[in-house]
C-alpha positions as CSV (number, residue, x, y, z in Angstrom):
1,M,12.9,-24.0,9.4
2,T,12.3,-23.3,13.1
3,P,8.8,-22.0,14.1
4,N,10.1,-18.6,15.3
5,R,12.4,-18.0,12.3
6,H,10.5,-14.8,11.3
7,Y,10.3,-13.1,14.6
8,V,12.4,-10.3,16.0
9,T,13.7,-11.3,19.4
10,I,12.6,-8.8,22.2
11,E,15.7,-8.0,24.2
12,S,15.8,-8.3,28.0
13,V,16.3,-5.3,30.3
14,T,19.8,-3.9,30.5
15,D,21.4,-0.9,32.2
16,D,22.6,0.6,28.9
17,E,21.7,4.3,28.6
18,T,20.2,3.7,25.1
19,L,17.5,1.5,26.7
20,A,16.6,4.1,29.3
21,P,12.8,3.4,29.0
22,H,13.4,0.1,30.6
23,K,14.5,1.8,33.8
24,F,10.9,2.9,34.3
25,G,9.4,-0.5,33.6
26,A,8.5,0.3,30.0
27,S,8.0,-2.5,27.6
28,P,6.7,-2.8,24.0
29,S,2.9,-2.8,23.7
30,P,1.3,-5.8,22.1
31,I,0.8,-4.0,18.8
32,R,4.4,-2.8,18.9
33,Q,5.6,-6.3,19.5
34,E,3.4,-7.6,16.6
35,L,4.9,-5.0,14.2
36,L,8.4,-6.0,15.4
37,S,7.7,-9.6,14.7
38,L,7.2,-8.8,11.0
39,L,10.8,-7.7,10.4
40,V,13.2,-10.1,8.8
41,C,16.7,-9.9,7.2
42,P,16.4,-8.5,3.7
43,E,18.9,-11.0,2.4
44,D,17.6,-14.3,3.7
45,H,14.3,-13.5,5.5
46,A,15.7,-15.0,8.7
47,A,14.9,-13.7,12.2
48,L,16.4,-10.6,13.6
49,E,17.4,-9.9,17.2
50,G,18.9,-7.0,19.2
51,W,16.2,-4.4,19.4
52,D,13.3,-4.0,21.8
53,G,11.4,-1.5,19.7
54,L,11.8,1.2,22.2
55,A,15.5,2.2,22.1
56,E,16.5,5.0,19.8
57,E,19.8,3.4,19.0
58,A,20.5,-0.3,18.6
59,L,21.9,-3.0,16.3
60,L,19.8,-5.7,14.8
61,I,21.5,-9.0,14.0
62,C,20.4,-11.7,11.6
63,T,20.3,-14.9,13.4
64,E,21.3,-16.9,10.4
65,C,23.7,-14.9,8.2
66,G,25.1,-12.6,11.0
67,R,24.6,-9.4,9.1
68,T,24.0,-6.3,11.2
69,Y,21.5,-3.5,10.7
70,P,21.7,-0.3,12.7
71,V,18.7,1.4,14.4
72,E,19.0,5.2,14.5
73,D,16.4,7.6,15.9
74,G,14.2,4.5,16.5
75,I,14.3,3.6,12.7
76,P,15.9,0.3,11.7
77,N,17.9,0.5,8.5
78,L,17.1,-2.8,6.7
79,L,18.3,-1.8,3.2
80,P,19.8,-4.6,1.1
81,E,23.6,-4.7,0.8
82,A,23.5,-3.3,-2.8
83,L,22.0,0.0,-1.4
84,R,24.1,0.1,1.8
85,A,27.5,-0.5,0.1
86,A,29.6,2.6,-0.6
87,E,30.7,1.3,-4.0
88,H,27.1,1.7,-5.2
89,S,26.9,5.4,-4.5
90,G,25.6,6.2,-8.0
91,A,28.0,9.1,-8.4
92,D,28.7,8.2,-12.0
93,P,25.8,9.7,-14.1
94,E,26.5,7.2,-16.9
95,D,25.7,4.3,-14.5
96,T,22.1,3.3,-15.1
97,S,22.1,0.1,-13.1
98,E,19.3,-0.4,-10.6
99,A,21.5,0.2,-7.6
100,A,23.0,3.4,-9.0
101,E,19.6,4.9,-10.0
102,K,18.3,4.1,-6.5
103,R,21.3,5.5,-4.8
104,R,20.9,8.7,-6.8
105,E,17.2,9.0,-5.8
106,M,18.0,8.3,-2.1
107,A,20.6,11.1,-2.1
108,A,18.2,13.5,-3.9
109,R,15.3,12.7,-1.6
110,D,17.5,13.3,1.4
111,A,18.8,16.5,0.1
112,Q,15.4,17.8,-1.1
113,V,13.3,16.7,1.8
114,V,12.5,20.1,3.3
115,D,11.5,21.7,0.0
116,Y,9.5,18.7,-1.1
117,D,7.5,18.6,2.1
118,K,6.6,22.3,1.6
119,M,5.3,21.9,-2.0
120,V,1.9,23.7,-2.0
121,G,0.8,22.0,-5.2
122,L,1.4,18.6,-3.7
123,K,-0.5,19.4,-0.6
124,V,-3.5,20.6,-2.6
125,F,-3.3,17.5,-4.8
126,T,-3.2,15.3,-1.7
127,T,-6.5,16.7,-0.5
128,V,-8.1,15.3,-3.7
129,E,-6.0,12.1,-3.9
130,L,-6.4,10.9,-0.3
131,P,-10.2,10.3,-0.2
132,L,-10.1,8.3,-3.5
133,T,-7.0,6.4,-2.2
134,L,-8.8,5.5,1.0
135,R,-11.8,4.2,-1.0
136,Y,-9.5,2.0,-3.1
137,L,-7.4,0.8,-0.1
138,A,-10.5,0.2,2.1
139,P,-8.7,-0.1,5.5
140,E,-10.6,-1.2,8.5
141,P,-10.0,-0.7,12.3
142,D,-8.7,-4.2,12.9
143,H,-6.2,-4.2,9.9
144,L,-2.5,-4.2,9.7
145,L,-1.4,-1.9,6.9
146,L,1.9,-1.6,5.0
147,E,2.6,1.8,3.4
148,G,5.2,1.0,0.7
149,G,7.1,4.2,0.1
150,C,5.8,6.6,2.8
151,G,8.1,9.5,1.7
152,T,7.6,12.5,4.0
153,G,4.3,11.2,5.2
154,R,1.7,12.9,2.9
155,M,-0.8,10.2,3.8
156,T,0.8,8.5,6.8
157,P,-1.0,10.3,9.7
158,T,-4.4,9.5,8.1
159,F,-3.4,5.8,7.6
160,A,-2.3,5.6,11.2
161,R,-5.8,6.6,12.4
162,V,-7.8,4.1,10.3
163,C,-6.1,0.8,11.2
164,R,-4.9,-1.2,14.1
165,G,-1.2,-1.1,13.1
166,L,0.9,0.6,10.4
167,L,4.3,-0.2,9.1
168,C,5.9,2.3,6.8
169,V,8.9,1.7,4.6
170,D,11.0,4.1,2.5
171,F,14.6,4.1,1.4
172,S,15.2,7.8,2.1
173,G,16.2,8.1,5.7
174,E,15.6,11.8,5.9
175,S,12.1,11.4,4.4
176,I,11.2,8.8,7.0
177,R,12.4,11.1,9.8
178,V,10.0,13.9,8.5
179,A,7.1,11.3,8.2
180,K,7.8,10.1,11.7
181,S,7.7,13.6,13.1
182,K,4.1,14.0,11.8
183,I,2.8,11.1,14.0
184,T,1.1,12.2,17.1
185,A,1.7,10.6,20.5
186,D,-1.7,9.0,20.7
187,V,-0.9,6.7,17.7
188,A,2.9,6.5,17.8
189,D,2.9,3.2,19.5
190,K,1.2,1.4,16.6
191,V,3.3,3.0,13.8
192,L,6.7,1.5,12.9
193,F,9.0,3.2,10.4
194,V,11.7,1.1,8.5
195,Q,14.3,2.2,6.0
196,A,14.0,-0.4,3.3
197,D,13.8,-1.1,-0.4
198,L,10.3,-1.8,-1.9
199,S,11.9,-4.3,-4.3
200,K,13.4,-6.3,-1.4
201,L,11.1,-6.0,1.5
202,P,12.5,-7.2,4.9
203,L,9.1,-8.4,6.0
204,R,7.3,-11.6,6.8
205,S,5.1,-13.2,4.1
206,Q,1.3,-12.9,4.3
207,A,1.4,-10.4,7.2
208,F,-0.7,-7.5,6.1
209,D,-4.4,-7.0,5.5
210,R,-3.8,-4.0,3.4
211,V,-0.8,-2.9,1.3
212,G,-0.7,0.6,-0.2
213,S,1.9,2.3,-2.4
214,F,1.2,5.7,-3.8
215,G,3.5,8.0,-5.8
216,V,6.3,5.5,-5.7
217,F,6.0,2.8,-8.5
218,E,6.9,5.3,-11.3
219,H,10.3,5.9,-9.7
220,I,11.5,2.3,-9.7
221,P,14.1,2.3,-12.4
222,T,14.1,-1.0,-14.2
223,V,11.5,-3.5,-15.5
224,E,13.0,-6.2,-13.2
225,A,12.9,-4.0,-10.1
226,R,9.3,-3.0,-10.8
227,D,8.3,-6.7,-11.1
228,R,10.1,-7.6,-7.9
229,A,8.4,-4.7,-6.1
230,I,4.9,-5.9,-7.1
231,A,5.8,-9.5,-6.3
232,D,7.2,-8.6,-2.9
233,M,4.2,-6.5,-1.9
234,A,1.9,-9.3,-3.0
235,R,4.1,-11.7,-1.0
236,V,3.6,-9.8,2.3
237,L,-0.1,-9.4,1.6
238,K,-2.6,-11.8,3.1
239,D,-4.3,-14.2,0.7
240,R,-7.5,-13.1,-0.9
241,T,-9.4,-15.7,1.1
242,Y,-8.5,-13.6,4.2
243,G,-9.5,-10.4,2.5
244,G,-6.1,-9.1,1.7
245,R,-6.1,-6.1,-0.6
246,L,-3.4,-4.0,-2.3
247,A,-3.9,-0.5,-3.8
248,I,-1.3,1.2,-5.9
249,S,-0.8,4.3,-8.1
250,A,1.6,5.2,-10.9
251,Y,2.3,8.1,-13.2
252,R,-0.2,8.2,-16.0
253,W,0.7,8.4,-19.7
254,G,-2.1,9.8,-21.9
255,P,-3.7,13.1,-22.9
256,P,-3.1,15.8,-21.9
257,L,0.2,14.6,-20.4
258,T,1.4,13.3,-23.7
259,W,1.3,16.9,-25.1
260,M,3.4,18.5,-22.4
261,S,5.5,15.9,-20.6
262,E,8.2,13.3,-21.2
263,R,7.3,9.7,-20.9
264,E,10.6,8.7,-19.2
265,G,13.5,10.7,-17.7
266,H,14.8,12.2,-14.5
267,H,13.4,14.8,-12.2
268,G,15.8,17.3,-10.5
269,G,18.6,15.7,-8.6
270,G,18.5,12.5,-10.7
271,I,15.2,11.0,-9.6
272,Y,14.1,8.5,-12.3
273,F,10.5,8.4,-13.5
274,R,8.4,6.6,-16.1
275,R,4.7,7.1,-17.1
276,F,2.4,4.2,-18.0
277,T,-0.7,3.7,-19.9
278,M,-3.5,2.0,-17.9
279,A,-3.1,-1.1,-20.2
280,E,0.6,-1.2,-19.5
281,F,0.1,-0.7,-15.7
282,K,-2.4,-3.5,-15.5
283,E,-0.2,-5.8,-17.5
284,I,2.6,-5.3,-15.0
285,L,0.3,-5.9,-12.0
286,S,-1.7,-8.9,-13.4
287,P,0.9,-11.7,-12.9
288,H,0.7,-11.0,-9.2
289,L,-2.8,-9.6,-8.6
290,V,-6.4,-10.3,-9.5
291,L,-7.4,-6.8,-10.3
292,G,-10.4,-5.0,-9.1
293,D,-11.4,-1.4,-9.9
294,S,-9.2,1.2,-11.6
295,T,-9.5,4.9,-12.3
296,E,-7.8,7.7,-14.1
297,A,-9.8,10.3,-12.3
298,L,-6.7,11.8,-10.7
299,L,-5.4,12.5,-14.3
300,Y,-1.8,12.6,-13.2
301,Y,-1.9,9.1,-11.6
302,H,-3.5,5.8,-12.3
303,L,-5.0,4.1,-9.3
304,V,-5.8,0.4,-9.1
305,W,-6.6,-2.1,-6.4
306,G,-6.4,-5.9,-6.5
307,R,-6.0,-9.1,-4.4
308,K,-3.2,-11.6,-4.4
309,R,-3.3,-14.0,-7.2
310,P,-3.6,-17.7,-6.1
311,S,-0.2,-19.4,-6.3
């Protein structure tokens, strides 16, 4: 393995119109370059090259396998092949494979993005959820933070203001665009959005001081995919000796929800969900994390934080 295997190559100045910022001497800031350096190929974790972090349109290329990944609207699409391939569109409602379920959710999230972002109940709930989330995540001004499943950016602008650098992933391209539109110019340089799958993160290992994933885990459709998501978030988290910390929420199963809700099923548009007891949730997390505090104070969600388990 070469020393720079995990780093995105910063391209030199060209005259192409898509790299117009270079014509005025612009170059990526140090924090922008640092965030770019965390991106890797989702299939083999090799280095990527071809994007300077400024161009709105570009093509990232894996330096080992040669796979290409488009950048559109300044957002690199680093989805794994199973979610990019047309044959995995998930059109067959009888197909309950991981790829099909995820493709259905991606399509539903893209189609529902405007209505979802306007949900008054969700906005009210977020005002209660966010302070407790910040307490469990405990970000500090010098931290790099990964938001795993940013959606339309319910919490993203707040996260951007409490850390040194923020990398946000989601597999819904339209949701990411809405989230990106909420980032103000004064912090935009230190926030990078990436279209990616939480169960196959295209990110360098042990890179983040904080990893947070909220309102996402319950929608991961299989036992195996859920385990891979926790394992991969733990992989990119710094070791506990360096203070790395992960906070995560999931749908709660227990009274009064047991009296009025289904435990497992699909929301509108085919979005899979499952609810967990706290004991079940901790059992899933424990192989990868040494758990800290937990709470059911949000009633609808469990919230837990932990540190990476020693290998």
